[in-house]
N, C-alpha and C positions, 0 to 999 in steps of 0.2 A: 504494500500500500504506500502511496506517495503522500507526503505531508500535505500537499495542495488538495488532495481528494477529501480531506476532513472538512474543508470549508463547505458551507451550505447544508451540512447535516444538522438534524434536530437532536438535541440531547435530552434524555428523559430519565428521571429518577425511577428505577425499577421497583423499589419497595413501595412507593406511594402511587406510581403511575402518573407522576406530576411532570408536566412539560416545563423545562427550564429555559428553553429558547433555541435559537439557531446560531450556528457558528458563522459569524461574518468574517472575523479575523481571529487568529490565535497565535500564541507563541508556545514554544516548548521549553521546559526547564530540564536541563540534563545534570546528571551526576558526573562531574569532570573526572573522577577517579576511574569509573568503569564504563562511561558512555551510555548508561541506561537513562531512559526518559523518567523523570521524577513526577512531573505534573504538566497539565495543560493550563495555560493562562489565557482566559477568554475575556477580553475587555467588554464592558457594558456600554451601551449607547443610549442617548436620550431619544425622545420622540422625533427630534429634528435630524437625527443621524449623526449628532456630534458625539465624539468619544468622551466618556467620563473617565479620566485617567486615574482618579482616586478609587474607583470601584472596578474590580476585575473578579471574575469567578475563577477560583483555583480548583481544578479537578485533579486529584491524585491519580496517577497512572494505575495504582493498585485497585482503585475503586471502579475502574472501567471494566465492565463484564463482557459486552459485545459491541463490536463496531460493525454495523450492517451497511447495506447499500444506501439507506436513507436516514438511519438514526444511530445514535450511540446510547446504549443503556449503561447507567451508572448506579452504583449502590453507595449509600453514605452510612 
């Protein structure tokens, strides 16, 4: 899977069936010692499409259960 293919997917909390939003942009945080992905950093946007720098959703890589064609299921 390519990094770019994660954009546009909807992420859903599997335990509650709650929609958390769509990935418009994202960054990855890596462990520099072993090169493993630690977490996804997903910035939040306002209604006007402006980025809210102080608010980002941090999803731990360990909490991601399934990356499907259209959605990403996470457990918290």
